[in-house]
N, C-alpha and C positions, 0 to 999 in steps of 0.2 A: 449325593448333593455337592461335595467338595470335589468329588472325581468330575463330576459334570459341568462344572464350573472351571475347572484346572481345563479340561478338554475344549470347552468351547473359547475360552479365552484362547487357548493357545492357537486354534483353527483360525480364530478371526485376525490374529497376529501373523500366522502364513500366507493368509488369503490377502490382508493388506499391503505387506511388505515383500512378499514374494520370497521368502527365506523363511528358515527355521529360527526360533528362539533360542537363545543361548540360555536364559533363566527364567524360571518361575516362582515368584515369591507369594506367601499367603499372609496377611495382615488382617487379625480379627477384630471385630468388635467387641465390647465388652457390658458388662452389665454391673450393676455395684449393689451387693447385698444392702448396705446401709451405708450411712454417712454422707448424705446429700446436702449440696451447696455448703461442703465445710473444707473442701481441699483448698480454697482460695482463704479459708478463715482460720488456717494453722492447725487445723484438725487432723484426724487419724479417718482414713476412708476403707473399705474394705470391698475393692472391686474384683472381678475375675474376667479372663479373657473368655470367648464363647466362640461355638461352632459355627459362626457366620463370618464371611471372610470377604474381603477385597482381595481378588487374584490380579496379579502383575505380571505379564510375559515381557521380556525385555531384552534387547540385542545392543550392543555398542555399534556404531557404525564409523567410517574413516572420514568423517567431515565434522564439522561444528555444528550441524543443523540436528535440532531435538524435534522430534515428532511425538505427542502425545494422544492416543485415540480412546476416549471413553466410551467403550461400546455400549452400554447401556443406553447412553444419553444419544449416541450416534452422531458425536462431535468430536471435532479434530481441532488440537493447538500445536501451532509449529512456531519455533523460534530459533534463533542462533544463539549458541552458548556464550558467544564474545561480546553479545548486546548486553545493555542495562538491563536487568530483569525489574519490572514495576507492576504493582497490582493492575489488572484489567476490570473489566464488567462482567467476567465469568467468574462465578463462585467457585466453582471445582477447580477451575486453574490455579487460582489464588493460593489454595492449600498447598498446591505444588510448588509454584512459583516460590512462594515464602520460604519453603524447605531449600530449593537450590539458591535461592538469593544468599541464604547464609553459607553455604558450602562456598559460593563465589567469594564472599568477604573471607572466609576462611584461608581463600587462596589454594585450594584443591585444586589439582589439574585433573579436571573432565573433558571428556569430548562428546560429540555427538552421541545420540542414543534413539531408539525407537520403543515405544511402549504402548501396549494395550493393556487396558484394565477393565475388569468387571467384578460386579459385586452380588454377594447374597443378603450383605446387611442391609435390612429396610432404611430408607433415608426418614429423618425427621421424626424416627421414633424413638431417641435417646439412647441410642446403641452406639454411639460414637462413629460414625462411618467417617466423619472429619479427622478424628484422631488415626483412624486405620488408614486411611489415605495419606497424611502426612508421616505417620512413622514407617508405613510402607515403603514411600518414594526415599525416605532418609535410610531406611535398613538397605533397601535395594543398591541406592548408590554406594554406601559403604561397602557392601559385599562386591558389587561389579568393578569399582574402581579403587578397590583396595584401601580405603581412606584411615582405616585404623581408629574409627570413632567407637566410643561404649556404648553398651544399651541405654546408659543414662543419658550421655550426649546426645544420642539420636531421640529420646524422649522430650529432652529441653528443647532441642532443633524443631520438633514438633510443634510444642506450646509457643514458643517464640514466631515461628510461621502464624499462628493463629491470631497472636497479639499485634503483628506488624502488616500482614497482608489480607488479613480477614477483618481485623478490627474488633476481636471478641476477647476480652481480658479474662480468658479462661484459665482454670487451676491446671495441675500436673497430672491429676489422678487418669484421666482418659488415656492420655499418651504413654502414661507409664504401664498401666494394665495393658495396652495394646503390645509392648514390646516384653514387657517381663511376666507376661501370663505362664502359668503351667497346669497343664492338665490336671482336673480333680482338686486344684489348689486355690484360696483365696489369697489374696494379698492384703495384708495389714501395713498400709503404707503412711509414713509420718510425713505428712506434708510441708512439714517446717525443713526436715534436715535430710528429706528423702531415705531414709533408712525405711527398711522393710523387713518382713519377716512372712513367710509363708503358713498358711494352715490348713491342714487337710479337709478339703469339703466333701466329705462323704454323707451325704444327705438320707442315707439308707433307704426306708420306705417312702421318702418325699423326693418330690423333683421341683424344678423350677420351671414356672410357666409364665409367660410374657404375653399381655393380653395389650393388642395395639388400636387404641383410640380411633387410629385414622385421623386424629387431627394433628396436622403439620405445624412445628413451630420453628423458627430460627433464633439462635440467641439474640441476634442483632436486634429484633422485633421485641422481643419477649421480656425485657425489664431485667435481663440477667444483669449489665451492667450498672443498672439502677440499684439492684440489690447490693451489689459490691460497695457502691458509694454509701449505700445506708449505713452496712455494718461497720465499715471505715469510721464513719461519723460517730456511730454508736461506742466504738471501741475507744476514740479519742477522748469522748466523755466519760467513758469509764475510768480510761487511765488518769484523768486530771483528779479525779475522787480516790481513786486506790492506785497511788505511783508504783507499788510492787507487782501490779499485773503489766506483763510484758505483752501478751498474746490472749486470746480468748482461752487459750489451753489452762492458763494459771487463773482465769477468773471462774468465781462460782456463781451459782444459781442465786444465793443469799445477796452478791453482791449486786446482781441485775435488778432484783427484786427490789432492793434497796433504793436504788436509782429509778425506779419506776416513772415517777413524777419529772424528774431531771430530764430523762431520755424522751420523754413525750410517748403517745401511743404507738406509733409506728416503730421508732428505733427499739423501743421497750421490747416489741414483738420479735424482732429481727434478732436482737441479740439474745434473748431467752431462748428461741429456739435453737441458735448455735451452741451455747453452752451446753444444753440437755443433749442434742446431737453427739457433740463429741464423747459425751459420756456413755450414750448409747450404743457406740461403734464398740466401745471397749467393752460392755456387757454383752454384746453380740458375739465377740470374740471367745470369751469365755462360755458360753451357751454353745457354740458350734464345737469347741474343743471338748465339752461335756456331753454332746450328743442330745442337748436340751431344746430340740425343735418347737416345742410349744412356747418357750422363752423367747427364741428367736422370731418367729412369727409374731408375738405380742410386741416385740421391740418394733420389727417392721411396721405395724399397724400404728403405732404412737408416733413414727415418725411420720407417717401419711398425714395425720391431724396436726402434727406441727408443719408441715410444709404447706397444707390448705389453709390453717388458719392463722399461724403466727409469721412463717415466711411469706405467704400468700403468691405461691408460683403453681398453684394447680389450676384446674377449669371445671366446671361442670361435667365433660364427659368423663374424665378420669375419677373426680368424686363419685361418680355414679357407679363406676367400675370397682372401686375399692367397698363401697357400700353394700353391692350387689353380692359379694361373697363374703359378708361379715357373719351370714349365719348358716354359711354352708360347711357342715361337720368336715369336708375332705379339705378345707383351706384353714392352714393354722396362722396365715398372716398376708397381708397385701399393703402395697404402698404404690406412688407414684415414683417413678424412676427417671433419673435425668436432669436436665435442667428446668423443665417444667412446660406450662401452656400446653399441655397436648403429649405425645409421646403413648409409651406403654405404661402399665402398672405390671410390678413383679409380684408374683403369687407364689408362695410355698405350700404346695399341695399335695395330698397322698398318691403315689404313683398309681396308674390304673384308673384314675379319675378324671383325667384331664380332658376326654373328650365328651363326656356327659356334662362336666362344666361349659366346656366351649359352647356347645350348642345352647345349652340354658341361657348363658350369659348373653351369648349372641342375639338370640330372639329378643331377650328384655332390651337390649341396647338400640336393636335396630327398632324396634317399638318406639322407643324413648327418643331418639334422636335421628333416625331415618339412615342410619351409616352402618354400613358393613363392619363389623369388628373382624379383626386379623389376630391371627395367636402363633405363638412361636414357643415350641417346648426347645429349650435351650440346654446344652452341656458345657461344661466347664473344659477349656481346651488351652492348647500352648499359645504363645504370644507369636509376634512375628518370625517367620521362618523362611528360610530357601527351601524350596520343595525339590527332594532329588528325582530328577527323571526316572 
């Protein structure tokens, strides 16, 4: 799959520009084992890069003209590096322009370039194709033009691109995982300080299976920004009553329970989920370290019900997919993954059981919703890299 993606992207570049590509980069999507919606709530998250990629074929040219071809969309965008970069009405372009705009602001000396990119990361499935695009461009520009940026700076540039040119007030997790991913490792990331540690992700007899609801969402319309406002409002109320609380991390379940009436139903549910989810991530790290996969599965399932009932970012289709595997002996745990309102469920399953499970759930899903289920068996991979020809 990776080989084919590289070959096809390179061939499209050579056909489009009538010259050989100088560089090939791979930027991965990501999964999050646990820790949903807490990257912007000062929590810990547990993401990993996966073996689904955006491939970039890039060459410099001797002009100030820049041409970017989105192979899968059959669309091209051209601009002059000397022009002022502003958001346009094509979303995929804005992810890229947002990154380039920051490099211009930092007064890096770039020149014209030609790019073709193509992807095996499913769009709208909650696998962070947007972060892979932002970080892939940032990483590539850093290497091609020798800018001297650190991996952390590249991740932060990707995040800022989404804030400024796309209008999504996202946390740092997706970009961080895309850049810092390591094969067979999960990253425990402190979203406050950006301190991180790797934990060996040897799932032994188990594997990770994603079931894609094929219900597409965008964070812009999915209430993501609304959730951020709600938890910020909730935290400010908690701080008024408990001045020692600086962030959700030093807020306890008891504090939130004590303020249930003051917060009101909605803000209580949002804050209660966040505090419990921060703890679940820490419990999950211990479970992974101890190879206690039953415990990990149990924590994942608890997260789903928190996301569905307390944070209210799930949907009927995803709830169905999680409920459908609850009594399957081959499944240890399942939950919604990503921003919500569609996308994938992530399932911890016994190796060898995947195909039978996919067949069974696909039929039930089609019968219920009339939608074809997609599935992805994923492996934990390296972060964004320069591919050596």
